[in-house]
Backbone as numpy.savetxt, mean C-alpha at the origin, in Angstrom:
# Nx Ny Nz CAx CAy CAz Cx Cy Cz
-4.98 -6.16 18.37 -3.95 -4.93 18.51 -2.59 -5.64 17.97
-2.08 -6.80 18.41 -0.90 -7.51 17.95 -0.95 -7.78 16.63
-2.07 -8.26 15.92 -2.34 -8.44 14.66 -1.94 -7.52 13.82
-2.72 -6.22 14.30 -2.50 -5.06 13.54 -1.02 -4.65 13.43
-0.46 -4.58 14.63 1.05 -4.34 14.61 1.88 -5.29 13.76
1.65 -6.49 13.80 2.17 -7.31 12.87 1.91 -7.08 11.43
0.78 -6.58 11.17 0.35 -6.30 9.76 0.99 -4.96 9.35
1.35 -4.06 10.21 1.77 -2.87 9.96 3.47 -3.10 9.77
3.94 -4.02 10.65 5.37 -4.32 10.39 5.65 -5.00 9.05
4.78 -5.76 8.66 4.76 -6.54 7.41 4.88 -5.53 6.24
3.82 -4.52 6.36 3.56 -3.50 5.37 4.76 -2.67 5.21
5.33 -2.45 6.37 6.63 -1.45 6.33 7.77 -2.20 5.75
7.91 -3.52 5.84 9.07 -4.09 5.20 8.74 -4.12 3.67
7.37 -4.26 3.20 7.10 -4.46 1.92 7.18 -2.93 1.40
6.75 -1.95 2.05 6.94 -0.46 1.48 8.28 -0.13 1.44
9.34 -0.74 2.10 10.67 -0.34 1.83 10.92 -0.80 0.54
10.63 -1.96 0.20 10.82 -2.69 -1.24 10.16 -1.75 -2.30
9.04 -1.21 -1.99 8.40 -0.53 -3.09 8.95 0.89 -3.11
9.65 1.35 -1.96 10.30 2.79 -2.14 11.40 2.77 -2.88
11.95 1.73 -3.23 13.12 1.72 -3.95 13.00 1.49 -5.44
11.63 1.43 -5.92 11.18 1.44 -7.30 11.44 2.90 -7.87
11.91 3.23 -9.04 12.09 4.59 -9.44 10.66 5.65 -9.50
9.68 4.91 -9.46 8.36 5.79 -9.61 7.93 6.19 -8.23
8.62 5.85 -7.00 8.00 6.18 -5.83 9.11 6.85 -5.22
8.96 7.94 -4.45 9.90 8.74 -3.68 9.62 8.81 -2.25
10.37 8.37 -1.33 10.08 8.78 0.26 10.18 10.21 0.20
9.24 10.71 1.17 9.31 12.15 1.62 9.39 12.38 2.94
10.46 13.00 3.30 10.88 13.27 4.75 12.17 12.63 5.09
12.63 13.26 6.29 14.05 12.82 6.84 13.83 12.26 8.19
14.17 11.24 8.38 14.95 10.08 7.43 13.84 9.59 6.76
14.29 8.93 5.43 13.04 8.38 4.46 12.36 7.24 5.07
12.85 6.55 6.14 12.16 5.29 6.87 10.98 6.02 7.44
10.97 7.11 8.05 9.67 7.73 8.70 8.50 7.87 7.61
8.95 8.27 6.39 7.86 8.54 5.48 7.38 7.25 4.98
8.18 6.11 4.84 7.90 4.73 4.51 7.05 4.25 5.63
7.32 4.43 6.79 6.41 3.87 8.02 5.34 4.45 8.02
4.98 5.83 7.66 3.75 6.46 7.68 2.88 5.89 6.49
3.50 5.87 5.50 2.88 5.27 4.30 2.23 3.89 4.44
3.25 3.04 5.15 2.88 1.77 5.55 1.74 1.71 6.48
1.63 2.59 7.53 0.48 2.82 8.51 -0.69 2.89 7.65
-0.76 3.88 6.85 -2.11 4.05 6.20 -2.45 3.04 5.22
-1.53 2.63 4.83 -1.83 1.20 3.66 -2.37 0.12 4.67
-1.91 -0.03 5.69 -2.31 -1.25 6.81 -3.70 -0.84 7.36
-4.04 0.52 7.55 -5.35 0.98 8.06 -6.36 0.78 6.93
-6.01 1.12 5.67 -6.94 0.94 4.43 -7.20 -0.36 4.33
-6.06 -1.32 4.09 -6.23 -2.61 3.92 -7.11 -3.38 4.97
-7.14 -2.99 6.21 -7.86 -3.50 7.36 -9.30 -3.24 7.20
-9.69 -1.75 6.76 -10.85 -1.26 6.97 -11.72 -1.21 5.85
-11.45 -0.41 4.72 -12.39 -0.22 3.72 -12.03 -1.04 2.37
-10.65 -1.42 2.25 -10.54 -2.23 1.05 -11.42 -3.35 0.84
-11.62 -4.29 1.98 -12.62 -5.53 1.72 -13.95 -5.07 1.31
-14.56 -4.13 1.82 -15.78 -3.39 1.47 -15.83 -2.88 0.05
-14.80 -2.14 -0.39 -14.68 -1.65 -1.66 -14.63 -2.72 -2.77
-13.85 -3.69 -2.44 -13.74 -4.79 -3.45 -14.95 -5.75 -3.46
-15.73 -5.75 -2.43 -16.96 -6.55 -2.48 -17.95 -5.67 -3.25
-17.97 -4.53 -3.03 -18.92 -3.76 -3.88 -18.37 -3.72 -5.50
-17.13 -3.75 -5.62 -16.43 -3.57 -7.03 -16.45 -4.86 -7.78
-16.84 -5.93 -7.06 -16.86 -7.25 -7.57 -17.38 -7.53 -8.96
-18.61 -7.08 -9.28 -19.22 -7.37 -10.75 -18.45 -6.53 -11.62
-18.04 -5.28 -11.33 -17.18 -4.57 -12.32 -15.80 -5.43 -12.57
-15.25 -5.89 -11.55 -14.00 -6.70 -11.74 -13.99 -7.89 -12.50
-15.23 -8.52 -12.41 -15.61 -9.66 -13.20 -15.65 -9.30 -14.63
-16.44 -8.33 -14.81 -16.81 -7.74 -16.26 -15.60 -7.30 -17.07
-14.52 -6.73 -16.11 -13.37 -6.05 -16.75 -12.06 -6.97 -16.55
-12.41 -8.19 -16.15 -11.28 -9.35 -15.93 -10.26 -8.83 -14.92
-10.66 -8.27 -14.00 -9.81 -7.84 -12.95 -9.11 -6.38 -12.98
-9.54 -5.62 -14.15 -8.67 -4.53 -14.34 -9.08 -3.12 -13.29
-10.55 -3.40 -12.85 -10.98 -2.47 -11.81 -10.15 -2.73 -10.44
-9.68 -3.75 -10.22 -8.76 -4.13 -9.11 -7.37 -3.04 -9.21
-6.85 -2.99 -10.41 -5.61 -2.18 -10.59 -5.99 -0.78 -10.17
-7.23 -0.20 -10.69 -7.54 1.14 -10.33 -7.83 1.24 -8.87
-8.48 0.42 -8.37 -8.55 0.58 -6.73 -7.26 0.51 -6.01
-6.59 -0.45 -6.36 -5.12 -0.47 -5.74 -4.37 0.95 -5.88
-4.50 1.32 -7.30 -3.81 2.74 -7.45 -4.48 3.72 -6.56
-5.82 3.89 -6.43 -6.47 4.95 -5.51 -6.10 4.79 -4.19
-6.06 3.42 -3.64 -5.86 3.20 -2.05 -4.32 3.69 -1.83
-3.41 3.52 -2.85 -1.82 3.99 -2.71 -1.99 5.32 -2.77
-2.66 6.16 -3.48 -2.79 7.47 -3.62 -3.33 8.04 -2.51
-4.42 7.48 -1.82 -5.07 7.86 -0.56 -3.93 7.74 0.58
-3.41 6.74 0.63 -2.34 6.45 1.74 -1.28 7.27 1.74
-0.77 7.79 0.47 0.35 8.64 0.20 -0.27 10.09 0.75
-1.37 10.55 0.21 -1.92 11.79 0.49 -2.25 11.92 2.11
-2.78 10.97 2.62 -2.92 11.11 4.14 -1.60 11.25 5.02
-0.64 10.35 4.39 0.72 10.56 5.30 1.33 11.66 5.07
1.38 12.29 3.93 1.94 13.64 3.78 1.07 14.69 4.25
-0.04 14.60 4.11 -0.97 15.79 4.82 -0.91 15.77 6.27
-1.05 14.53 6.80 -1.13 14.58 8.50 0.20 14.58 9.15
1.28 13.89 8.52 2.51 13.69 9.21 3.61 14.61 8.64
3.46 14.93 7.20 4.42 15.71 6.69 5.51 14.82 5.82
5.30 13.49 6.10 6.18 12.30 5.39 5.39 11.40 4.98
5.96 10.70 4.01 5.10 9.81 3.16 5.89 9.30 2.06
5.26 8.71 1.12 5.86 8.17 -0.22 5.00 8.79 -1.11
5.90 9.47 -2.20 5.09 10.08 -3.46 5.22 9.15 -4.53
3.86 8.87 -5.03 3.48 7.96 -6.13 3.70 8.86 -7.38
4.45 8.46 -8.66 4.60 9.34 -9.68 3.61 9.00 -10.73
2.73 8.16 -10.69 1.96 7.86 -11.83 1.06 6.37 -11.71
0.26 6.10 -12.47 -0.57 5.13 -12.30 -0.01 3.65 -12.54
1.17 3.64 -13.65 1.85 2.28 -13.77 2.74 2.25 -12.88
3.46 3.33 -12.17 4.27 2.95 -11.19 3.50 2.48 -9.83
2.37 2.99 -9.63 1.43 2.54 -8.68 1.22 0.98 -8.78
0.88 0.75 -10.09 0.37 -0.77 -10.35 1.83 -1.63 -10.13
2.92 -1.33 -10.60 4.07 -2.02 -10.14 4.33 -1.98 -8.60
4.20 -0.80 -8.02 4.26 -0.77 -6.39 3.32 -1.80 -5.86
2.09 -1.74 -6.13 1.18 -2.65 -5.73 1.38 -4.10 -5.92
1.97 -4.47 -6.91 2.57 -6.06 -7.25 3.32 -6.37 -6.33
4.65 -5.35 -6.32 5.66 -5.74 -5.34 5.30 -5.68 -3.89
4.41 -4.74 -3.54 3.75 -4.65 -2.13 3.27 -6.14 -1.84
2.32 -6.51 -2.73 1.56 -7.82 -2.53 2.53 -8.98 -2.55
3.52 -9.14 -3.28 4.48 -10.14 -3.30 5.30 -10.21 -2.13
6.03 -8.92 -1.80 7.02 -8.95 -0.47 5.93 -9.14 0.77
4.80 -8.49 0.86 4.00 -8.79 2.08 3.42 -10.28 2.21
3.27 -11.05 1.13 3.04 -12.27 1.13 4.12 -13.10 1.60
5.43 -12.89 1.08 6.60 -13.58 1.46 6.96 -13.40 2.88
7.07 -12.07 3.54 7.34 -11.80 4.79 6.17 -12.51 5.67
4.78 -12.15 5.30 3.74 -12.71 6.09 3.79 -14.25 6.15
4.24 -14.86 5.31 4.49 -16.25 5.38 5.73 -16.73 6.10
6.66 -15.74 6.25 7.75 -16.18 7.06 7.74 -15.95 8.57
6.55 -14.86 8.75 6.43 -14.53 10.22 5.05 -15.41 10.54
4.51 -16.36 9.80 3.39 -17.04 10.09 2.17 -16.03 10.36
1.87 -14.99 9.57 0.87 -14.21 9.83 -0.30 -14.54 8.82
């Protein structure tokens, strides 16, 4: 449980960095609630279904030189956004595919940096 809470904290810090990109808009008042809800669902997706989907899509990722991974990350960001807004009424709205690609790159880099600082 502690590991998941740490993962959620790391994802929330990374999502704050993502939310400042022009293609993503926090929904809700105060905006940090939307970002935290989005990060919660991103952490849940990353912990549960993302490894399975990446394993199933591995042959397609090899054939497409990794482009399938961009589509999977985009779908997971859209799913996390939709779940957060649908269930809690707050979240982060992703404005398009390329903003999602940029957001997933920023999310990965910041989560890696924060995770290494926190020894996660």
